[in-house]
C-alpha positions as CSV (number, residue, x, y, z in Angstrom):
1,M,0.6,-13.6,30.2
2,T,4.6,-14.5,29.3
3,R,7.4,-14.5,32.3
4,K,8.6,-11.4,30.1
5,T,5.5,-9.2,30.7
6,F,5.0,-10.7,33.9
7,K,8.5,-9.0,35.2
8,R,7.8,-5.5,33.4
9,S,4.0,-5.3,34.5
10,L,4.3,-7.3,37.9
11,A,4.5,-3.9,39.6
12,A,1.7,-2.1,38.2
13,A,-0.8,-5.1,38.0
14,G,-0.6,-6.2,41.6
15,A,0.6,-2.5,42.9
16,L,0.0,-2.9,47.3
17,A,0.9,0.5,47.7
18,A,2.2,4.1,45.7
19,C,3.8,6.7,47.2
20,S,4.1,9.8,45.3
21,S,7.5,11.9,46.6
22,A,8.2,15.9,45.6
23,W,8.0,15.7,42.3
24,A,4.0,15.2,40.8
25,Q,5.3,12.3,38.2
26,S,7.4,10.7,40.4
27,S,6.6,7.4,42.2
28,V,8.3,4.4,44.2
29,T,5.7,1.0,44.4
30,L,6.5,-1.9,46.2
31,Y,5.0,-5.2,44.6
32,G,5.5,-9.2,44.9
33,T,4.7,-13.0,44.8
34,V,4.5,-15.5,47.4
35,D,4.2,-18.6,45.9
36,A,3.5,-21.8,48.3
37,G,2.6,-25.9,47.3
38,I,2.9,-29.4,47.9
39,T,4.7,-31.2,45.3
40,Y,5.0,-34.9,45.4
41,T,8.1,-37.1,44.0
42,S,7.6,-40.9,42.2
43,N,11.7,-41.5,43.7
44,Q,14.6,-40.2,44.8
45,Q,17.6,-41.3,45.6
46,I,18.5,-41.8,49.4
47,T,21.9,-44.1,51.2
48,Q,20.8,-46.5,53.5
49,A,21.3,-46.6,56.9
50,D,24.6,-49.1,56.2
51,G,26.1,-47.3,53.0
52,S,24.2,-49.1,50.2
53,V,22.0,-46.7,48.2
54,G,18.0,-47.3,47.7
55,S,14.7,-44.9,46.5
56,G,11.5,-43.9,47.4
57,H,8.7,-41.3,47.1
58,N,8.1,-38.4,48.8
59,F,5.9,-35.6,49.7
60,A,7.4,-31.6,50.4
61,F,6.7,-28.9,50.9
62,S,7.4,-26.3,47.9
63,G,7.4,-22.7,47.3
64,G,8.6,-20.3,45.1
65,N,7.2,-23.0,42.1
66,L,4.7,-21.4,39.4
67,V,6.6,-18.0,40.0
68,P,9.8,-17.3,42.7
69,S,8.7,-15.8,45.7
70,R,10.2,-12.0,46.2
71,Y,9.5,-9.1,47.2
72,G,10.6,-5.5,45.6
73,L,10.6,-1.7,45.3
74,M,10.3,0.0,41.7
75,G,10.4,3.7,41.2
76,I,10.5,6.5,38.5
77,E,11.3,10.2,38.9
78,D,9.8,12.3,36.0
79,L,13.2,14.3,34.7
80,G,10.9,16.4,32.1
81,G,11.5,16.4,28.4
82,G,10.4,12.3,28.1
83,L,13.3,11.2,30.3
84,Q,13.4,9.0,33.0
85,A,15.2,8.2,35.6
86,K,14.4,4.1,37.3
87,F,15.4,1.6,39.3
88,M,14.7,-2.0,40.7
89,L,15.7,-3.9,43.9
90,E,14.0,-7.2,43.8
91,N,15.4,-10.1,46.5
92,S,14.2,-13.6,46.4
93,F,13.0,-15.7,49.5
94,Y,11.9,-19.1,50.6
95,T,8.7,-19.6,51.1
96,G,8.8,-22.7,54.1
97,S,11.4,-20.6,56.1
98,G,11.1,-17.1,54.9
99,N,15.3,-17.4,54.5
100,F,16.7,-14.9,51.5
101,V,17.7,-17.5,48.5
102,Q,21.2,-17.5,47.1
103,G,23.7,-17.1,50.2
104,G,21.5,-14.6,52.5
105,S,22.0,-12.3,49.5
106,L,19.6,-9.0,50.1
107,F,18.5,-8.2,46.4
108,N,20.2,-11.0,44.7
109,R,17.2,-10.6,41.8
110,Q,17.6,-7.4,40.8
111,A,19.4,-3.9,42.3
112,W,20.1,-1.7,39.2
113,V,20.1,2.0,38.4
114,G,19.7,3.6,35.0
115,L,17.4,6.0,32.7
116,A,15.1,5.9,30.4
117,Q,13.8,7.7,27.2
118,E,10.6,7.0,24.9
119,G,12.5,7.1,21.7
120,F,15.7,5.9,22.7
121,G,15.2,3.2,24.9
122,T,16.7,2.0,28.6
123,L,20.1,2.2,30.0
124,S,20.5,0.8,33.5
125,L,23.5,-0.7,35.8
126,G,24.0,-3.1,38.4
127,R,22.9,-6.4,38.7
128,Q,20.1,-7.4,36.6
129,Y,18.9,-10.2,34.0
130,D,20.3,-10.8,30.7
131,S,19.4,-9.4,27.4
132,Y,19.4,-12.8,25.9
133,S,17.8,-14.6,28.8
134,D,15.2,-11.5,28.3
135,F,13.9,-12.1,25.7
136,L,14.0,-16.5,25.0
137,G,12.4,-17.0,28.2
138,P,9.2,-15.7,27.5
139,Y,9.2,-18.8,25.1
140,V,9.6,-21.8,27.4
141,S,6.8,-23.9,29.9
142,S,8.3,-22.5,33.0
143,N,8.3,-19.3,32.6
144,N,4.4,-19.4,32.2
145,W,2.4,-22.5,33.8
146,A,4.8,-25.4,33.9
147,T,7.1,-24.4,37.3
148,L,10.1,-24.2,38.1
149,Y,10.1,-27.9,38.1
150,G,9.4,-27.9,33.8
151,S,12.8,-26.0,33.3
152,H,15.7,-27.4,31.2
153,L,18.0,-29.5,33.2
154,G,19.7,-27.3,35.1
155,D,18.3,-24.4,33.5
156,V,21.8,-25.0,32.1
157,D,20.6,-22.5,29.8
158,N,19.5,-19.9,31.5
159,L,16.3,-19.5,30.7
160,N,14.7,-20.0,33.5
161,E,17.0,-17.8,34.6
162,A,19.4,-20.1,37.3
163,F,21.8,-16.7,37.3
164,N,21.7,-12.6,36.7
165,F,24.6,-10.7,35.6
166,N,27.0,-8.6,38.8
167,N,28.4,-4.8,37.6
168,A,26.1,-5.2,34.5
169,I,25.5,-2.7,32.2
170,K,22.2,-2.8,29.8
171,Y,20.8,-1.2,27.5
172,T,16.7,-2.1,25.8
173,S,15.4,-0.1,22.3
174,P,12.2,0.9,22.4
175,D,9.8,-0.9,19.9
176,W,10.8,-0.1,16.5
177,N,7.4,-1.4,14.3
178,G,7.5,-4.4,16.3
179,F,11.8,-5.3,15.7
180,S,13.4,-4.1,19.2
181,V,16.7,-5.0,20.5
182,G,19.3,-6.1,23.5
183,G,22.0,-6.7,25.1
184,T,24.3,-7.2,28.5
185,Y,28.0,-6.7,30.0
186,S,28.7,-7.8,32.8
187,L,32.2,-6.1,34.0
188,G,35.1,-9.0,35.4
189,G,36.5,-6.1,38.2
190,V,39.0,-8.7,38.7
191,A,42.8,-6.6,38.0
192,G,45.3,-8.2,35.5
193,D,42.9,-10.3,34.1
194,F,40.2,-8.0,32.6
195,A,38.1,-11.9,31.1
196,Q,38.0,-13.9,33.8
197,R,34.7,-13.4,35.2
198,R,33.4,-11.0,32.2
199,G,29.8,-11.7,30.3
200,Y,27.9,-10.8,27.9
201,A,24.2,-10.8,26.3
202,F,22.9,-9.8,23.3
203,A,19.3,-10.5,21.0
204,A,17.0,-9.6,18.9
205,T,13.0,-9.4,18.5
206,Y,9.9,-9.0,16.1
207,A,6.8,-9.3,17.3
208,R,3.5,-8.7,15.6
209,E,0.4,-10.1,16.4
210,P,0.1,-13.2,15.7
211,F,3.2,-13.8,15.1
212,S,6.6,-13.3,17.3
213,I,10.9,-14.4,17.1
214,S,14.0,-14.0,18.8
215,A,17.5,-15.5,19.2
216,G,19.9,-14.5,21.5
217,Y,24.0,-14.9,22.3
218,L,25.4,-15.4,25.5
219,N,28.4,-15.8,27.4
220,L,30.0,-15.4,30.5
221,H,33.4,-16.9,31.8
222,N,33.7,-18.7,35.5
223,P,29.8,-19.1,35.4
224,L,30.0,-20.4,38.9
225,D,32.2,-17.4,40.3
226,A,31.0,-15.0,38.2
227,A,27.0,-15.0,38.5
228,L,26.1,-18.0,40.6
229,G,27.0,-16.6,44.1
230,G,30.1,-19.2,44.3
231,S,30.5,-22.3,46.2
232,A,28.5,-21.3,48.9
233,G,25.8,-19.5,47.3
234,Y,24.6,-21.4,44.7
235,I,21.7,-23.3,45.1
236,G,21.1,-25.1,41.7
237,D,21.4,-28.5,40.7
238,F,25.0,-28.8,39.7
239,A,26.1,-27.1,43.2
240,C,27.7,-28.9,45.5
241,S,26.2,-27.0,48.4
242,N,22.7,-28.5,47.9
243,P,23.1,-31.9,49.0
244,S,20.9,-33.5,45.9
245,A,22.8,-32.3,42.8
246,L,23.6,-35.2,40.9
247,Y,26.2,-33.3,38.5
248,C,28.0,-31.3,41.4
249,Q,30.6,-29.3,39.5
250,L,29.2,-29.4,36.5
251,Q,28.6,-25.8,36.3
252,N,32.4,-24.4,37.6
253,A,33.2,-24.2,34.5
254,E,35.7,-22.0,32.3
255,A,33.1,-20.6,30.5
256,L,29.6,-21.1,29.4
257,K,28.6,-19.9,25.8
258,A,24.9,-20.2,24.8
259,Y,23.0,-19.2,21.5
260,G,19.0,-20.1,20.3
261,A,15.6,-19.2,19.0
262,G,12.1,-19.1,19.4
263,A,9.4,-18.4,18.1
264,S,4.6,-18.2,19.4
265,Y,1.9,-17.9,16.8
266,V,-1.0,-17.3,18.4
267,I,-4.0,-18.9,16.6
268,G,-7.2,-18.0,18.9
269,P,-7.1,-19.4,22.3
270,A,-4.2,-21.6,21.6
271,T,-0.7,-20.1,21.8
272,I,2.1,-22.4,20.1
273,A,6.0,-21.6,21.6
274,L,9.4,-23.4,20.3
275,T,12.6,-22.7,21.1
276,Y,16.3,-24.1,20.2
277,T,19.0,-23.6,22.8
278,H,22.8,-24.5,21.6
279,T,24.8,-24.4,25.2
280,K,28.6,-25.6,25.8
281,L,30.4,-25.0,29.4
282,E,33.8,-25.5,28.3
283,H,36.6,-27.3,31.5
284,S,33.5,-28.5,32.9
285,Q,35.4,-30.0,36.6
286,Y,32.7,-32.0,37.0
287,F,34.6,-34.4,34.4
288,A,38.4,-33.4,36.0
289,D,40.3,-36.5,37.4
290,S,44.0,-36.7,38.2
291,A,45.0,-37.5,34.0
292,N,42.5,-34.4,32.6
293,P,43.0,-32.0,35.5
294,Q,41.5,-29.3,33.2
295,G,37.9,-31.2,33.2
296,R,36.2,-31.5,29.4
297,N,33.7,-29.6,27.6
298,I,29.8,-30.2,27.7
299,A,27.5,-29.4,25.1
300,F,23.5,-29.2,25.4
301,D,21.5,-28.8,23.2
302,I,17.8,-28.8,24.0
303,G,14.1,-28.0,21.8
304,E,10.7,-27.2,23.3
305,A,7.4,-27.4,21.8
306,N,5.0,-25.7,24.2
307,L,0.8,-25.4,23.7
308,T,-0.8,-23.1,26.0
309,Y,-4.4,-23.1,25.5
310,A,-7.0,-20.7,27.0
311,A,-9.8,-23.2,28.0
312,T,-12.1,-20.0,29.9
313,P,-10.7,-16.3,31.1
314,F,-10.3,-17.8,34.0
315,L,-8.5,-21.8,33.0
316,Q,-5.7,-22.7,30.8
317,L,-4.5,-25.6,30.3
318,G,-0.4,-26.4,29.1
319,L,1.1,-28.7,27.4
320,A,5.2,-29.5,26.6
321,Y,7.8,-31.7,25.4
322,I,11.4,-31.2,26.1
323,Y,14.5,-33.1,24.4
324,N,17.8,-31.9,25.5
325,V,21.2,-34.0,24.5
326,A,23.6,-33.9,26.3
327,K,27.3,-34.8,24.7
328,V,30.8,-35.3,26.1
329,D,34.0,-34.5,24.1
330,G,35.5,-37.5,23.7
331,G,33.0,-39.1,25.2
332,S,29.2,-40.0,24.5
333,S,25.8,-38.7,24.8
334,T,23.0,-38.6,27.0
335,R,19.6,-37.4,26.1
336,F,16.1,-36.5,29.0
337,H,13.0,-36.5,27.3
338,Q,10.8,-35.2,30.0
339,V,6.6,-33.5,29.3
340,N,5.4,-30.7,31.0
341,L,1.5,-31.5,31.9
342,G,-0.5,-28.4,33.8
343,A,-3.9,-26.1,34.4
344,N,-4.0,-22.8,36.1
345,Y,-6.9,-21.5,38.1
346,A,-6.9,-17.8,38.4
347,L,-9.1,-17.2,42.0
348,S,-9.2,-13.1,40.9
349,K,-6.6,-11.7,38.8
350,R,-3.9,-11.8,42.0
351,T,-4.4,-15.0,43.0
352,A,-4.1,-18.7,41.2
353,L,-4.2,-22.5,41.9
354,Y,-2.2,-24.1,40.1
355,G,-1.4,-28.2,39.8
356,V,1.4,-29.3,37.1
357,A,3.0,-33.0,36.7
358,I,6.0,-33.5,35.2
359,L,7.6,-36.8,33.9
360,Q,10.8,-37.6,33.0
361,K,12.6,-40.1,30.7
362,A,16.8,-40.4,30.8
363,T,18.4,-42.3,27.9
364,G,22.2,-42.8,26.4
365,A,25.0,-43.1,28.5
366,G,24.2,-41.5,31.9
367,L,26.0,-38.7,33.0
368,G,25.3,-39.7,36.7
369,I,28.0,-41.4,39.1
370,D,26.9,-44.0,40.9
371,P,28.0,-43.4,45.0
372,V,29.1,-46.6,45.4
373,T,30.9,-48.1,42.6
374,G,31.7,-44.9,40.9
375,A,30.7,-45.9,37.5
376,S,28.4,-43.7,35.2
377,V,24.7,-44.4,35.5
378,N,21.6,-43.1,33.6
379,Y,20.1,-41.5,36.3
380,A,16.8,-39.0,35.8
381,Q,16.2,-35.8,37.3
382,I,13.1,-33.7,37.0
383,P,14.7,-29.7,37.4
384,N,15.3,-28.8,41.8
385,L,15.0,-31.8,42.9
386,P,16.7,-35.0,43.9
387,N,18.0,-37.0,41.4
388,S,16.1,-40.0,40.6
389,N,17.6,-44.3,41.7
390,N,16.6,-45.2,38.1
391,D,16.2,-43.6,34.3
392,R,12.1,-42.1,35.3
393,Q,10.8,-40.1,37.8
394,V,7.5,-38.2,38.2
395,S,6.3,-34.9,40.0
396,V,3.5,-33.6,40.7
397,T,2.6,-30.0,42.8
398,L,-0.6,-28.6,43.7
399,G,-0.4,-24.7,44.6
400,I,-1.4,-21.1,44.8
401,R,0.0,-18.1,44.3
402,H,-0.7,-14.7,44.9
403,N,0.3,-11.1,43.6
404,F,0.3,-8.3,45.6
């Protein structure tokens, strides 16, 4: 099951309780996921007592790996004539501590209300996923079986949904004989500067078994403040609030612009999926200095080939390869090669055990900065983990996921 399908069917498939209101066709559903595991990392950079830089392997408790740990409420009211009112409130939390993700925001994933009509589609308003990520995200391995560690570097293309749109208006069409479209617009809300935190995205898909294809575009001004929760709220690989973030300030940019496409084909028990995205961060503060205070532009070209195989009705196997080229304006390029390998065993419809191994190799000039010398270095960094002290890194995660 793809993440897009998962997000839309989780409430129906794993509902713990549904309570009817005064209207016979209305309901409110509580749903969620609790995910926890242990992650081994072969090499993580550490600062020694004397100030020198070293490395070591690590075993750590990890949560929200296969699927983010979360809970939510989804409501539907039948207004008659095929028209429905809908809402969704959803929060992510750290399984190990129980704390809320992203600066303690109560509903950091979704908080929206809208209207749906079978023949016209759904219009929703609030904090929500953008259409580009909705339509392209299902093709990548990190949204299906490879855990958050199997995503693209820093989730810079947002296919693993590192950020959502605030103050957003979103439209998703019905299925027109396999074809559907979607669009999202986020109001900046800054007086006198309409575009300062503005964002928009649109995408289209065509799906007829055994084939599907999607394409989309994403544009977001000031992504750090507009969608990532600011310096205090952002917790990803590029966050300065994250002490293990190698690429601090990289996503503190004037604008993020991305386009991409994905496709999949089902052959018996196997599904083959391909994705390509191009993401540009304009005037990234990661490259700012006295000679260039505006920073520099950096572009990421990322391709992924993803194979999923249902060995039995209960056992799913996965293999993916990700190739990422990062190019800095006026500078050289860095390449990241990543292999994801995983297995998911369903104990029931709601509970599964999983194991995932990630291998990454970095080549080229290097985007990292040596904390002692300040020189550019080539460090590997598996997404959502501290960076390696060299150009290679391996991680293995074993865990359990339960939907309710």
